[in-house]
KELODO-922423 format. One record per residue: x, y, z of N, C-alpha, C in turn; residue number from 0; residue in one letter. Coordinates in steps of 0.001 Angstrom, whole numbers, always signed. Layout:
       n_u       n_v       n_w      ca_u      ca_v      ca_w       c_u       c_v       c_w   seq   type
         X         Y         Z         X         Y         Z         X         Y         Z   NUM      A
...
***
This chain:
       n_u       n_v       n_w      ca_u      ca_v      ca_w       c_u       c_v       c_w   seq   type
    +24099    +99231    +82828    +23108    +99661    +81924    +21541    +98866    +82823     0      M
    +20646    +99682    +82678    +19488    +99366    +83187    +18560    +99501    +82460     1      T
    +17565    +98547    +83080    +16229    +98584    +82214    +15117    +99313    +82706     2      T
    +14326    +99798    +81454    +13394   +100899    +81933    +12060   +100136    +82456     3      Q
    +11636   +100771    +83318    +10540   +100006    +84035     +9197   +100058    +82549     4      A
     +8361    +98865    +82979     +7290    +99022    +81847     +6228   +100456    +82113     5      P
     +5280   +100600    +80719     +4789   +101923    +81537     +3691   +101326    +81537     6      E
     +3270   +102261    +82301     +1710   +102396    +83247      +876   +103109    +82334     7      T
      -620   +102670    +81806     -1411   +103471    +81508     -2889   +103432    +82122     8      K
     -3164   +104429    +82140     -4723   +104555    +83191     -5682   +104641    +81976     9      I
     -6824   +103476    +82084     -7557   +103566    +81069     -9149   +103492    +81799    10      V
    -10210   +103663    +80697    -11619   +104001    +81101    -12314   +102868    +80966    11      T
    -11812   +101753    +80437    -12614   +100571    +80181    -11994    +99330    +80603    12      A
    -12658    +98289    +80914    -12445    +97298    +81725    -11707    +95984    +80399    13      Y
    -12291    +96320    +78874    -11738    +95381    +78194    -10763    +96590    +77214    14      R
     -9924    +96118    +77292     -8344    +97061    +76456     -7602    +96557    +75707    15      V
     -7193    +96995    +74481     -6187    +96417    +73385     -4873    +97306    +73696    16      A
     -3994    +96137    +73578     -2210    +96852    +73430     -1962    +96660    +71977    17      C
     -1100    +97288    +71817      -528    +96933    +70402     +1052    +97268    +70663    18      D
     +1482    +97528    +71844     +2725    +97976    +71688     +2915    +99687    +71658    19      G
     +2327   +100339    +71245     +2037   +101582    +70790     +2935   +102493    +70135    20      G
     +4158   +101446    +69289     +5242   +102239    +68667     +4989   +101657    +66989    21      E
     +3880   +101495    +66393     +3937   +101612    +65062     +4154   +100271    +64702    22      G
     +5282   +100156    +63493     +5697    +98989    +63152     +6682    +98103    +64117    23      A
     +7017    +98938    +65182     +8350    +98314    +66305     +7122    +97989    +67486    24      L
     +5901    +98057    +67354     +5086    +97478    +68454     +5062    +95958    +68265    25      G
     +3985    +95366    +68905     +3558    +94027    +68671     +2230    +93894    +68260    26      H
     +1429    +92407    +67985      +481    +92219    +67576      -898    +92850    +68507    27      P
     -1459    +93220    +67944     -2815    +93910    +69051     -3454    +92758    +69634    28      R
     -3337    +92856    +71092     -3953    +91701    +71834     -5122    +92386    +72514    29      V
     -6198    +91731    +73060     -7510    +92401    +73889     -7225    +91788    +75212    30      W
     -7315    +92772    +75915     -6908    +91844    +77538     -8355    +92754    +78553    31      L
     -8600    +91746    +79491     -9810    +91884    +80292     -9236    +92555    +81662    32      Q
     -9269    +93270    +82256     -9334    +93988    +83356     -9941    +93205    +84418    33      I
     -9501    +92583    +85567    -10622    +91896    +86444    -11194    +93300    +87614    34      P
    -12240    +93072    +87768    -12797    +94387    +88748    -11990    +94179    +90136    35      T
    -11848    +93152    +90553    -11059    +92786    +91533     -9839    +93363    +91961    36      E
     -8903    +93301    +90818     -7809    +94092    +91129     -7639    +95310    +90335    37      T
     -8421    +95502    +89536     -8203    +96752    +88824     -6986    +96850    +87290    38      G
     -6188    +96104    +87490     -5269    +96324    +86180     -4971    +94706    +85774    39      F
     -4345    +95161    +84730     -3850    +93981    +83706     -2633    +94225    +83275    40      V
     -1654    +93205    +82983      -511    +93422    +82384      -319    +92882    +81140    41      E
      +252    +93295    +80049      +517    +92861    +78603     +1473    +91872    +78548    42      C
      +759    +90720    +78075     +1971    +89659    +77990     +3231    +90328    +77195    43      P
     +2787    +90798    +76198     +4163    +91238    +74882     +4937    +92113    +75632    44      Y
     +4183    +93118    +75926     +5673    +94603    +76404     +5247    +94826    +77737    45      C
     +4626    +94076    +78649     +4358    +93987    +80283     +4139    +95699    +80567    46      D
     +3178    +96618    +79662     +2721    +97231    +80176     +1479    +97114    +80907    47      A
     +1355    +97840    +81987      +368    +97715    +83065      -534    +98721    +82993    48      K
     -1840    +98350    +82572     -3147    +99021    +82263     -3772    +98755    +83497    49      L
     -4268   +100238    +83529     -4782   +100280    +85301     -6244   +100731    +84959    50      V
     -7296   +100262    +85707     -8444   +101139    +85214     -8733   +102481    +86124    51      H
     -9190   +103394    +85512     -9420   +104755    +86338     -9931   +104626    +88069    52      E
    -10817   +103788    +88269    -11454   +103380    +89303    -10131   +102797    +90395    53      D
     -9223   +102088    +89695     -8280   +101498    +90922     -7140   +102506    +90805    54      H
     -6794   +103626    +90350     -5744   +104341    +90210     -4876   +104665    +91658    55      K
***
């Protein structure tokens, strides 16, 4: 059995919210700040990688 890779989302803002995206099966909404140096941040709940469009 293999584990699925975390989801990668391209976003347009440096401050983004993540709630797991699965309604009741998601997680509490958290606000994350994407550092301009790296261009991405990972959600501490679902490990989704949120990448700003300038750093794709």
